C-alpha positions in Angstrom: 151.8 133.2 108.5 154.4 131.5 106.2 156.5 134.2 104.6 157.1 134.2 100.8 159.9 136.8 100.4 160.2 138.1 96.8 163.8 138.3 95.6 165.1 141.2 93.5 168.7 141.0 92.3 169.6 144.5 91.1 172.5 145.2 88.7 173.1 148.6 87.0 169.6 149.7 88.0 167.8 146.7 86.6 166.4 143.5 88.0 168.3 140.5 86.7 167.7 136.7 86.7 170.1 134.9 88.9 171.3 131.3 88.2 173.5 129.4 90.7 175.0 132.6 92.0 177.0 132.9 88.7 176.9 136.7 88.5 178.5 136.9 85.0 175.5 135.0 83.6 172.8 137.4 84.8 170.2 138.7 82.2 167.4 141.3 82.5 164.5 139.6 84.3 161.8 140.6 81.7 163.6 138.4 79.1 162.7 135.4 81.3 159.6 136.5 83.2 155.9 135.8 82.4 154.7 138.3 85.1 156.6 141.5 84.2 157.3 143.2 80.9 160.3 145.3 81.9 163.2 145.1 84.4 162.8 148.4 86.3 162.8 147.6 90.0 160.2 150.1 91.0 157.9 149.1 88.1 158.1 145.5 89.3 157.4 146.3 92.9 154.5 148.5 91.9 153.0 145.9 89.5 153.5 142.8 91.7 152.9 144.5 95.1 155.0 142.0 97.2 154.6 142.3 101.0 158.2 141.6 101.7 161.3 141.8 99.5 164.9 140.6 99.7 167.1 142.9 97.7 170.6 142.0 96.6 172.7 145.0 95.3 174.9 143.1 92.8 176.9 146.2 92.1 178.0 146.5 95.7 178.6 142.8 95.8 180.9 143.1 92.8 182.5 146.4 93.8 181.1 148.3 90.8 179.0 151.1 92.2 175.7 150.9 93.9 171.9 151.1 93.5 171.3 153.0 96.8 168.6 155.4 95.6 166.5 152.8 93.9 166.7 150.5 96.9 165.7 153.2 99.3 162.5 153.9 97.2 161.7 150.3 97.1 161.7 150.2 100.9 158.7 152.6 100.8 156.7 150.1 98.8 157.4 146.8 100.8 159.1 145.5 103.8 162.7 145.0 102.8 165.8 143.1 103.7 169.1 144.1 102.0 172.2 142.2 101.0 174.9 144.6 100.0 177.8 142.3 100.8 178.5 143.9 104.2 182.0 143.4 105.5 182.2 146.4 107.9 180.0 148.2 110.4 179.8 151.2 108.0 178.2 148.8 105.5 175.7 147.6 108.1 174.8 151.2 109.1 174.2 152.1 105.5 172.1 149.0 104.9 170.0 149.9 107.9 169.4 153.4 106.4 168.4 151.9 103.0 166.2 149.0 104.1 164.3 147.7 107.1 167.0 145.1 107.9 170.4 144.1 106.6 171.6 140.6 105.6 175.0 139.5 106.7 176.3 136.6 104.8 179.1 134.0 105.3 180.6 135.0 102.0 181.7 138.5 103.1 181.1 138.8 106.9 183.3 137.8 109.8 182.2 136.6 113.3 183.4 139.8 114.9 181.3 141.8 112.5 178.3 139.6 113.3 178.8 140.1 117.0 179.1 143.9 116.7 176.2 144.2 114.3 173.9 142.2 116.6 174.9 144.2 119.6 174.2 147.5 117.8 171.0 146.2 116.1 169.6 143.4 118.3 167.0 141.2 116.7 167.3 143.1 113.5 170.3 141.6 111.6 169.5 138.7 109.3 172.3 136.2 108.8 172.8 134.1 105.6 174.7 130.8 105.6 175.8 130.7 102.0 176.2 127.1 100.9 177.9 125.9 97.6 178.3 122.2 96.9 177.4 121.3 100.5 180.0 123.6 102.1 179.8 127.0 103.5 181.1 129.7 101.2 183.4 131.9 103.4 186.9 133.2 104.1 186.2 133.5 107.8 188.0 130.7 109.8 185.2 130.6 112.4 182.7 129.8 109.7 184.7 127.0 108.1 182.7 124.3 109.8 179.9 122.0 108.8 176.7 123.9 108.1 174.8 122.3 111.1 177.7 123.3 113.5 177.4 126.9 112.3 173.6 126.8 112.8 174.2 125.7 116.4 176.9 128.3 116.9 174.5 131.1 115.8 172.0 130.2 118.6 174.1 132.5 120.8 173.6 135.5 118.6 170.6 137.9 118.8 169.8 137.7 115.0 166.4 138.1 113.4 166.1 135.6 110.5 168.5 132.8 109.7 168.7 132.3 105.9 169.9 129.1 104.4 171.0 130.1 100.9 171.7 127.1 98.6 173.7 129.0 95.9 173.9 126.0 93.5 170.1 125.9 93.5 169.4 129.6 93.0 167.4 130.2 89.8 167.2 126.5 89.0 163.8 125.4 90.6 165.8 122.2 91.3 164.1 121.2 94.5 164.9 121.1 98.2 166.9 118.9 100.6 164.3 118.1 103.2 166.5 116.0 105.4 169.1 118.8 105.8 166.4 121.4 106.4 164.8 119.2 109.2 168.2 119.1 110.8 168.5 122.9 110.6 165.1 123.4 112.2 165.9 120.9 114.9 169.2 122.6 115.8 168.3 126.3 115.5 166.5 128.7 117.9 166.0 131.2 115.0 163.4 131.6 112.3 164.6 129.7 109.3 164.2 131.0 105.7 165.3 129.0 102.7 166.6 130.5 99.4 167.3 128.4 96.3 165.5 125.6 94.5 161.9 126.2 95.5 159.7 124.9 92.7 156.0 125.2 93.5 153.2 125.3 96.0 153.9 121.6 96.9 157.4 122.6 98.1 155.9 125.5 100.1 153.5 123.1 101.8 156.4 120.7 102.6 158.6 123.5 104.0 155.8 124.7 106.2 155.4 121.2 107.6 159.1 120.9 108.3 158.8 124.1 110.4 160.5 126.8 108.3 159.5 130.4 108.7 159.5 131.2 105.0 161.3 131.2 101.7 163.1 133.5 99.3 161.7 133.1 95.9 162.0 134.7 92.4 162.3 132.1 89.6 159.2 130.2 90.5 157.2 133.4 90.6 158.5 134.7 87.3 157.8 131.3 85.5 154.3 131.2 87.0 154.8 128.1 89.2 154.0 130.1 92.4 151.0 132.5 92.0 151.4 136.2 92.6 149.0 136.2 95.4 151.5 134.2 97.5 153.9 137.2 97.6 
């Protein structure tokens, strides 16, 4: 079954609307959404009843506190994967306590952390290739390579889902790069999940045909382009 994973970006205890990864421009989701009337994370999960959620703790990503208690409660309501900006094994262990699985991303993780995390939690860790302007967003020398080269390199790691996160498309419903995604599917041994730019059911059908495992989506649910029964 094609997975439509509902994204919840949480900042100061509220769900916010993300645009292009520009965290200073986030606003409460209910100001934008046609499917929820407030921005409380537990309210949204209870009302929309998603099967699976991707949670980003923006406070942890910005180094300004955390939303641990809310995130743990959300994990009781839906299968959850958590991005808390993990850069150490302590972060990974914490994430595994708060959610069903942790997301390591190129923006904050190193190859050595990926290796250690996969050894400790085999087939559990999700890895996100964070792409901005066609290049991988990272400070890790081993990840400063073309995206397809990194996709191939990751075949030797025992990860769960491989996420392709197109940061410049997040929150924009701007469309998808089918040629690039076909290349990713052709070169990867992992389940591929796309985040960023998904517009509607037509895009979902196209991504299924390409061979993706699923998508991360928020904007197209909140604006009504993707029906609630898909999540």
